[in-house]
C-alpha positions as CSV (number, residue, x, y, z in Angstrom):
1,M,44.6,210.1,-2.3
2,K,47.0,209.1,0.3
3,K,50.9,209.0,-0.6
4,I,53.4,206.9,1.0
5,I,57.2,207.5,0.6
6,K,59.0,204.1,1.1
7,N,62.8,202.9,0.7
8,I,63.8,206.3,2.5
9,A,67.5,205.8,3.4
10,E,67.2,208.6,6.1
11,L,64.4,210.9,6.8
12,I,66.2,214.4,7.8
13,Q,65.1,217.2,10.0
14,V,62.6,215.3,12.1
15,E,60.5,217.0,14.8
16,D,58.0,215.3,17.2
17,N,57.6,218.6,19.2
18,P,58.2,221.4,16.6
19,K,60.1,224.6,17.5
20,I,59.8,228.1,15.9
21,W,63.6,228.1,15.3
22,V,66.7,226.8,16.9
23,A,69.6,228.8,18.2
24,G,73.3,228.4,19.6
25,K,74.5,224.9,20.5
26,E,71.1,223.5,19.4
27,M,71.7,224.5,16.0
28,S,74.2,221.4,15.9
29,S,71.4,218.8,16.8
30,L,69.6,217.3,14.0
31,K,67.0,214.5,14.5
32,T,66.7,211.9,11.8
33,I,65.2,208.2,11.2
34,K,67.1,205.7,9.1
35,D,65.2,203.2,7.0
36,A,62.1,205.3,7.2
37,F,58.7,205.8,5.8
38,L,56.5,208.8,5.2
39,E,52.9,209.3,4.5
40,I,51.2,212.3,2.9
41,E,47.5,213.3,2.8
42,N,45.7,216.3,1.3
43,G,49.0,218.0,1.0
44,K,50.3,217.6,4.5
45,I,52.5,215.1,6.5
46,I,50.2,212.9,8.4
47,D,52.8,210.0,9.5
48,F,56.4,208.9,9.4
49,G,58.7,206.8,11.1
50,S,60.9,203.5,11.0
51,M,59.8,201.1,8.7
52,N,59.6,198.4,11.2
53,E,56.8,200.6,12.8
54,W,55.1,201.0,9.5
55,K,51.3,199.4,9.5
56,G,51.2,198.9,5.6
57,V,48.8,200.0,3.1
58,E,45.2,199.9,4.1
59,D,43.6,200.5,0.6
60,W,45.7,200.0,-2.4
61,N,43.0,201.8,-4.5
62,K,43.2,205.0,-2.8
63,T,47.3,205.1,-2.1
64,E,50.1,206.0,-4.4
65,I,53.6,204.7,-3.5
66,I,56.7,206.9,-4.2
67,D,59.8,205.0,-4.1
68,A,62.8,206.9,-2.6
69,K,65.1,204.4,-4.0
70,G,67.5,204.6,-1.0
71,G,67.6,208.3,-1.3
72,M,67.2,210.6,1.6
73,V,64.1,212.9,2.3
74,F,64.6,216.6,3.5
75,P,62.1,219.3,4.1
76,S,62.3,221.8,1.2
77,Y,64.8,224.5,1.6
78,C,63.0,227.9,2.5
79,D,64.9,230.7,0.8
80,S,64.1,233.8,2.8
81,H,65.7,236.5,0.8
82,T,65.6,236.8,-2.9
83,H,65.2,239.5,-5.7
84,L,64.2,236.9,-8.2
85,V,61.9,239.4,-10.3
86,F,64.5,240.9,-12.6
87,A,64.4,242.0,-16.2
88,K,67.9,241.1,-17.2
89,N,71.3,239.7,-16.1
90,R,74.3,242.2,-15.5
91,E,77.2,240.2,-16.6
92,K,78.9,243.4,-18.1
93,E,79.1,244.3,-14.5
94,F,80.7,241.0,-13.7
95,I,83.4,241.9,-16.0
96,D,83.9,245.4,-14.4
97,K,84.4,243.4,-11.0
98,I,87.0,241.2,-12.6
99,N,88.8,244.5,-13.6
100,G,88.9,245.8,-10.1
101,L,85.8,248.1,-9.9
102,S,84.1,247.9,-6.5
103,Y,80.5,247.6,-5.8
104,Q,80.1,251.2,-5.0
105,E,82.4,252.2,-8.1
106,I,79.9,250.3,-10.5
107,A,76.8,252.0,-8.8
108,N,78.7,255.4,-9.2
109,R,78.9,254.8,-13.2
110,G,75.3,253.9,-13.5
111,G,75.3,250.4,-12.8
112,G,74.2,248.1,-10.0
113,I,70.5,248.6,-8.9
114,L,69.6,251.6,-11.4
115,N,71.0,249.4,-14.0
116,S,68.2,246.9,-13.2
117,V,65.6,249.5,-12.6
118,E,66.0,250.8,-16.2
119,A,65.8,247.4,-17.7
120,L,62.6,246.4,-15.6
121,R,60.7,249.7,-16.3
122,D,61.0,249.0,-20.0
123,M,59.8,245.2,-19.8
124,P,56.4,244.5,-20.4
125,E,54.5,243.0,-17.3
126,D,53.7,239.6,-19.1
127,D,57.5,239.1,-20.3
128,L,58.8,239.9,-16.8
129,Y,56.1,237.2,-15.3
130,E,57.4,234.6,-17.7
131,I,60.9,235.1,-17.2
132,S,60.4,235.2,-13.3
133,L,58.4,232.1,-13.5
134,N,61.3,230.4,-15.2
135,R,63.5,231.2,-12.7
136,L,61.3,230.2,-9.9
137,N,60.7,226.8,-11.5
138,E,64.8,226.3,-12.0
139,V,65.3,227.0,-8.0
140,I,62.4,224.6,-7.1
141,K,64.0,222.1,-9.0
142,L,67.2,222.6,-6.9
143,G,65.2,222.0,-3.9
144,T,63.4,225.2,-2.6
145,G,59.9,225.0,-1.6
146,A,59.3,228.4,0.0
147,I,60.7,231.5,-1.0
148,E,60.5,235.3,-0.5
149,I,60.7,237.7,-3.3
150,K,61.5,241.3,-2.8
151,T,60.6,244.5,-5.2
152,G,63.2,247.0,-5.4
153,Y,63.9,247.3,-9.1
154,G,61.2,249.3,-10.1
155,L,61.5,252.6,-7.8
156,S,58.3,253.8,-9.1
157,M,54.9,253.6,-8.3
158,D,54.0,251.8,-11.5
159,S,57.3,249.9,-11.8
160,E,57.0,248.7,-8.0
161,L,53.4,247.7,-8.4
162,K,54.4,245.8,-11.6
163,I,56.8,243.8,-9.7
164,L,54.3,243.1,-7.0
165,R,51.6,242.1,-9.3
166,V,54.2,239.6,-11.2
167,I,55.0,238.1,-7.6
168,Q,51.2,237.8,-6.9
169,R,50.9,235.7,-10.3
170,L,53.7,233.6,-9.1
171,K,52.0,233.0,-5.9
172,E,48.7,231.9,-7.8
173,K,50.7,229.8,-10.2
174,S,53.2,227.8,-8.3
175,K,52.8,225.2,-5.5
176,A,56.0,226.9,-3.8
177,T,55.0,228.9,-0.8
178,I,55.9,232.8,-1.6
179,K,56.1,235.8,0.4
180,S,56.2,239.1,-1.1
181,T,58.4,242.1,0.1
182,L,58.2,245.9,-0.8
183,L,61.8,246.9,-1.1
184,A,61.0,250.3,-3.0
185,A,63.5,252.0,-0.6
186,H,66.6,250.0,-2.4
187,A,67.9,253.0,-3.9
188,V,67.2,256.7,-5.0
189,P,66.0,256.7,-8.7
190,N,67.7,258.9,-11.1
191,E,64.8,261.2,-11.2
192,Y,65.1,262.0,-7.6
193,K,69.1,262.1,-7.4
194,G,70.0,264.5,-4.8
195,D,66.5,264.5,-3.3
196,K,66.4,261.4,-1.1
197,E,63.9,262.9,1.2
198,S,61.2,263.6,-1.6
199,Y,61.9,259.7,-2.7
200,L,61.5,258.5,0.6
201,N,58.2,260.4,1.1
202,L,56.9,258.9,-2.2
203,V,57.5,255.3,-0.7
204,I,56.0,255.9,2.5
205,N,53.1,258.2,1.7
206,E,52.0,256.6,-1.7
207,I,53.8,253.3,-2.8
208,L,53.4,251.5,0.4
209,P,49.6,252.4,1.2
210,E,48.8,251.4,-2.4
211,A,50.6,248.1,-2.3
212,V,48.7,247.5,1.2
213,K,45.5,248.5,-0.5
214,N,45.9,246.0,-3.3
215,K,46.7,243.2,-0.6
216,L,50.4,242.6,-2.4
217,I,52.7,242.8,0.3
218,D,53.6,240.7,3.2
219,Y,56.9,242.6,4.4
220,I,58.6,245.9,4.2
221,D,62.4,246.5,3.6
222,I,64.9,249.0,3.1
223,F,68.4,249.1,2.1
224,C,70.0,250.6,5.4
225,E,73.5,251.5,4.3
226,K,75.9,254.5,4.0
227,N,75.1,256.2,0.5
228,Y,72.0,254.6,0.3
229,F,69.4,255.1,3.5
230,S,70.0,256.1,6.8
231,V,68.9,254.5,10.2
232,N,66.5,257.4,10.6
233,D,65.3,256.8,7.0
234,M,64.7,253.1,8.0
235,N,62.8,254.0,11.2
236,R,60.4,256.3,9.5
237,L,59.7,253.7,6.8
238,L,59.3,250.9,9.4
239,I,57.0,252.9,11.6
240,A,54.8,253.9,8.7
241,A,54.7,250.1,7.7
242,K,53.6,249.4,11.4
243,E,50.5,251.3,11.0
244,F,49.3,248.6,8.4
245,N,50.5,245.6,10.3
246,I,53.4,245.1,8.0
247,K,56.5,243.5,9.6
248,A,59.9,244.3,8.5
249,K,62.9,242.3,7.1
250,V,65.9,244.7,6.7
251,H,69.2,244.9,4.6
252,V,71.9,245.9,7.3
253,N,75.4,245.7,7.8
254,Q,76.5,244.7,4.2
255,F,79.4,247.3,4.0
256,N,79.1,249.2,7.3
257,S,77.8,248.9,10.8
258,I,75.8,252.1,11.2
259,G,73.3,251.1,14.1
260,G,70.7,249.4,11.6
261,V,70.6,246.0,13.6
262,S,69.7,247.6,17.2
263,E,66.9,249.9,15.6
264,S,65.8,247.1,13.4
265,V,65.4,244.8,16.7
266,K,63.6,247.9,18.3
267,Q,61.1,248.0,15.5
268,N,60.2,244.4,15.9
269,A,61.8,243.3,12.5
270,L,61.5,239.7,11.5
271,S,64.9,239.4,10.2
272,V,67.9,241.4,9.8
273,D,70.0,240.3,6.5
274,H,73.6,240.5,5.2
275,L,75.2,241.2,8.4
276,E,78.8,240.9,6.8
277,V,80.2,243.8,8.9
278,M,79.3,243.2,12.8
279,K,80.3,245.1,15.9
280,E,79.9,244.0,19.5
281,E,76.7,246.1,20.1
282,D,75.0,244.5,17.1
283,F,75.4,241.0,18.5
284,K,74.2,242.1,21.9
285,S,71.1,243.9,20.3
286,L,70.1,240.7,18.8
287,A,70.1,238.8,22.1
288,D,67.0,238.0,23.7
289,S,65.2,239.2,20.6
290,N,62.7,237.7,18.1
291,C,64.8,238.9,15.0
292,M,66.5,236.5,12.9
293,P,69.9,237.1,11.7
294,T,70.4,236.0,8.1
295,A,73.6,235.5,6.2
296,L,73.7,235.6,2.5
297,P,77.0,233.7,1.6
298,G,76.3,233.7,-2.3
299,C,76.6,237.7,-2.3
300,S,80.0,237.5,-0.4
301,F,81.3,234.8,-2.7
302,F,80.3,236.7,-5.9
303,L,81.3,240.2,-4.6
304,G,84.6,238.9,-2.8
305,I,83.5,240.7,0.2
306,S,83.8,239.4,3.8
307,Y,81.4,236.7,4.9
308,T,78.8,237.1,7.7
309,P,80.6,235.9,11.0
310,A,78.2,232.9,11.4
311,R,80.4,230.9,13.8
312,E,80.5,233.9,16.2
313,I,76.6,234.4,15.8
314,I,75.9,230.8,16.8
315,D,78.7,230.6,19.4
316,K,77.2,233.6,21.2
317,G,73.9,231.6,21.5
318,L,72.0,233.3,18.7
319,P,70.0,231.6,15.8
320,L,71.2,231.9,12.1
321,A,69.3,231.5,8.7
322,L,70.8,231.3,5.3
323,A,69.4,232.6,2.3
324,S,70.5,232.9,-1.3
325,D,69.9,236.5,-2.1
326,Y,69.2,235.8,-5.6
327,N,69.7,238.9,-7.7
328,P,71.3,240.0,-11.1
329,G,74.1,242.1,-9.5
330,S,75.6,240.7,-6.4
331,S,74.3,237.1,-6.3
332,P,73.0,235.4,-9.6
333,S,72.0,232.2,-8.2
334,G,69.3,230.7,-6.3
335,N,70.7,227.2,-5.6
336,M,70.3,226.5,-1.9
337,N,72.6,223.5,-2.4
338,F,75.6,225.8,-3.2
339,I,74.4,228.1,-0.4
340,S,74.7,225.2,1.9
341,S,78.1,224.1,0.8
342,L,79.0,228.0,1.4
343,G,77.6,227.9,4.8
344,C,80.2,224.9,5.5
345,I,83.3,226.0,3.6
346,K,83.2,229.8,4.3
347,L,81.2,230.3,7.3
348,K,82.7,227.2,9.3
349,M,79.2,225.9,10.0
350,N,78.9,222.2,10.4
351,P,76.3,220.3,8.3
352,E,73.6,220.2,11.0
353,E,73.9,223.8,11.7
354,V,73.4,224.5,7.8
355,I,70.6,222.2,7.6
356,N,68.7,224.0,10.4
357,S,69.6,227.4,9.1
358,T,68.1,226.5,5.5
359,T,65.1,225.0,6.9
360,I,63.4,225.6,10.2
361,N,65.2,229.1,10.9
362,S,64.8,230.4,7.4
363,A,61.3,229.4,7.6
364,Y,60.8,231.3,10.8
365,A,62.3,234.3,8.7
366,M,59.1,234.0,6.7
367,D,56.8,233.3,9.5
368,L,56.5,229.8,7.9
369,S,58.0,227.6,11.0
370,E,54.6,226.5,12.0
371,S,53.8,225.0,8.3
372,L,57.3,224.3,6.8
373,G,61.0,223.8,7.6
374,S,61.0,220.2,9.2
375,I,59.3,216.8,8.8
376,S,56.5,217.0,11.4
377,K,53.0,215.8,11.5
378,G,50.6,218.6,10.1
379,K,53.2,220.5,8.4
380,K,52.9,221.0,4.5
381,A,54.5,218.3,2.4
382,N,57.2,220.4,0.7
383,L,60.2,217.8,0.4
384,F,62.7,216.8,-1.8
385,I,64.3,213.2,-2.1
386,T,68.0,213.0,-3.0
387,K,69.8,210.5,-5.0
388,P,71.4,207.6,-3.0
389,I,74.0,209.5,-0.8
390,S,76.4,208.3,1.9
391,S,75.2,210.9,4.2
392,Y,73.4,214.1,4.8
393,S,76.7,215.9,4.8
394,Y,77.6,214.8,1.4
395,L,74.8,217.4,-0.1
396,A,77.1,220.3,1.2
397,Y,80.1,218.6,0.5
398,N,79.6,217.8,-3.3
399,F,79.0,221.2,-4.3
400,S,79.0,221.1,-8.1
401,N,76.4,218.6,-8.7
402,N,72.5,218.5,-8.4
403,L,72.0,215.5,-6.2
404,I,68.3,215.9,-6.0
405,D,66.1,213.4,-7.5
406,K,62.7,214.3,-6.8
407,I,60.6,217.3,-5.7
408,I,57.4,217.1,-3.7
409,L,55.1,220.3,-3.1
410,E,52.0,220.4,-1.5
411,G,52.2,216.6,-1.6
412,E,52.4,216.5,-5.3
413,L,55.2,215.0,-7.1
414,L,56.5,217.3,-9.6
């Protein structure tokens, strides 16, 4: 059945000739149509435009009308970096941070990633699936229509595969578009303490091939950072993943710039994520590459660390994506509306840049820019309709309220 959305105050992120991303000055451009309509059929956008161009309803028996009631229609957020599958929250560490302990100090005391590992290993798979599905449904209600989900809280063959099976079940259950990433190289588990080499060998020689064999992963990732995994470690893993035609999305430059950005680019990584600490050579290595720089301002907000230099990235002519980094330790929120607000308030991006970075550019960071990320004929109808608002900038300005009225995924009103 055809669906028609009417009474749209403004249709946001319209593309007649879709791009795979936008960069530099182009990120300040945003095409919209006021007083618009949009038509959906078989889960895809088939037509849109100004109401004075609308041809009307051909067959009322085969048409469903969705009334936007003067709200705006956006393409769904594409959240290209999350750790949504985890067993329990870590509010005790939240108190530790308030009391002055750093991220590394908490990790050294047995907290951090390894805290989440212990809890996840103990949780039955069905329970892990149910709580993860609840989280997924929560972020969908907040406008997310595509999401990447990483492992990294298992750090063993059995537990990493458990997380991947949960992600696969989420893919099968949800109308949201989901990509899965193997992040077994997130930290060295306690049973391999002092023997990182043996653990990395397990990841490369056993966990990765088994995940590929079971068709459970879309991407590979590694935490390339001091006290975690080196650039050489990263290269070994990414080269191994290439043998299976698995692309990389890499954690780099969260606390230190150690050469991970340039090597990720050389390894044809799809994205480099975090980038709170950047050197001039990092910017240069991203120029003329196909790698999407991705900022995670929710993490900077929660940890109280520096923010990704988004303004400098964009002003150097580069693209930028924004993602939530939803995880229990450093960014316990998958609310992309709040991430949009942080983009404006803390990263000094204008609203148009933020919309581009949370839709078309973040879609690219999941290989989805041909099917999602903008209002374009033939793209998947993953959309959200706002309550009546004065402008699209109001969505980032009013950071404390949920201004989303309706969610549409795969052309279906949820």
